[in-house]
C-alpha positions in Angstrom: 9.4 -10.8 -6.6 8.0 -9.4 -3.3 7.4 -11.8 -0.4 3.7 -12.7 -0.2 3.2 -11.6 3.4 4.9 -8.3 2.8 3.0 -7.7 -0.4 -0.3 -8.4 1.4 0.4 -5.5 3.8 1.2 -3.2 1.0 -1.8 -4.3 -1.0 -4.1 -3.6 1.9 -2.6 -0.1 2.3 -2.8 0.6 -1.5 -6.5 -0.4 -1.6 -7.3 1.7 1.5 -5.4 4.6 -0.1 -7.4 4.2 -3.3 -10.6 4.5 -1.3 -9.3 7.5 0.6 -10.0 9.4 -2.7 -13.7 8.4 -2.4 -16.1 5.6 -2.9 -15.1 3.1 -5.6 -15.9 -0.4 -7.1 -13.8 -3.4 -7.8 -12.9 -2.8 -11.5 -12.1 0.8 -10.8 -9.9 -0.1 -7.8 -7.9 -2.4 -10.0 -7.5 0.3 -12.7 -6.3 2.8 -10.0 -3.7 0.5 -8.5 0.0 0.6 -9.3 0.6 -1.6 -12.4 3.6 -3.2 -10.7 1.3 -4.6 -8.0 -0.3 -6.8 -10.6 -3.7 -6.7 -8.9 -6.3 -9.1 -10.3 -10.0 -9.7 -9.4 -9.0 -13.0 -7.7 -6.7 -11.0 -5.4 -8.9 -8.0 -4.9 -12.2 -9.5 -3.9 -10.9 -11.6 -1.0 -8.9 -8.6 0.2 -12.0 -6.4 0.1 -13.9 -9.1 2.2 -11.0 -9.2 4.7 -10.9 -5.4 5.0 -14.7 -5.3 5.4 -14.6 -7.9 8.1 -12.0 -5.9 10.0 -14.2 -2.8 9.8 -11.7 -0.9 7.6 -14.1 -0.4 4.7 -17.9 -0.5 4.2 -19.9 -1.7 1.3 -23.1 -0.6 -0.3 -24.9 -2.1 -3.2 -26.5 0.0 -6.0 -27.9 -0.7 -9.4 -25.7 0.3 -12.3 -26.8 -0.3 -15.9 -29.3 -2.9 -14.8 -26.8 -4.8 -12.6 -26.1 -4.7 -8.9 -22.7 -3.2 -8.2 -20.9 -3.1 -4.9 -19.3 0.2 -3.9 -16.6 0.3 -1.3 -15.6 3.2 0.9 -13.2 3.8 3.8 -14.5 3.8 7.3 -13.0 6.0 10.1 -11.1 2.9 11.4 -9.8 2.4 7.8 -8.5 6.0 7.7 -6.8 5.5 11.0 -5.2 2.2 9.8 -4.0 4.0 6.6 -2.5 6.9 8.7 -0.8 4.3 10.9 0.7 2.7 7.8 2.0 6.0 6.6 3.6 6.7 9.9 5.7 3.6 9.3 7.3 5.1 6.2 10.6 5.9 7.9 10.8 2.5 9.5 10.1 0.8 6.1 12.8 3.0 4.5 15.3 2.2 7.2 14.8 -1.6 6.8 15.2 -1.4 3.0 18.4 0.7 3.4 19.8 -1.7 6.0 19.1 -4.8 3.8 20.8 -3.1 0.8 23.8 -2.2 2.8 24.1 -5.4 4.7 23.8 -7.4 1.5 26.4 -5.2 -0.1 24.0 -4.0 -2.8 24.7 -0.3 -2.2 27.8 1.6 -1.1 27.8 2.9 2.5 27.6 6.7 2.8 30.9 8.4 2.3 32.4 10.0 5.4 32.8 13.8 5.1 36.0 14.7 3.4 38.8 16.2 5.5 40.6 19.0 3.8 44.2 19.4 4.8 46.4 22.1 3.5 49.8 21.1 2.3 52.7 23.4 2.8 
């Protein structure tokens, strides 16, 4: 199971990435997320409030089938935040590879083979 703080950062990025596709609403965001993240409404709505308070997303309300629905979209600041996260990809990969190797969970890379000719 993923560490809560680490998962929070990934959830933020996943929600921002979902909105990079265009405006969306809560239920649709949950449906669009990776199933392995196990996103629920009780996780999503506080996250959306936090992202809004940071200026990473904006909210508009509109009527849909007689009910008021909140639609969320990415701000320019949110797009920059998402781009920054994506720039961290190699750093994240390096950390994961290090942890695997240090914990003995994967074999270290094999050194190049030296071919010697025998007489």
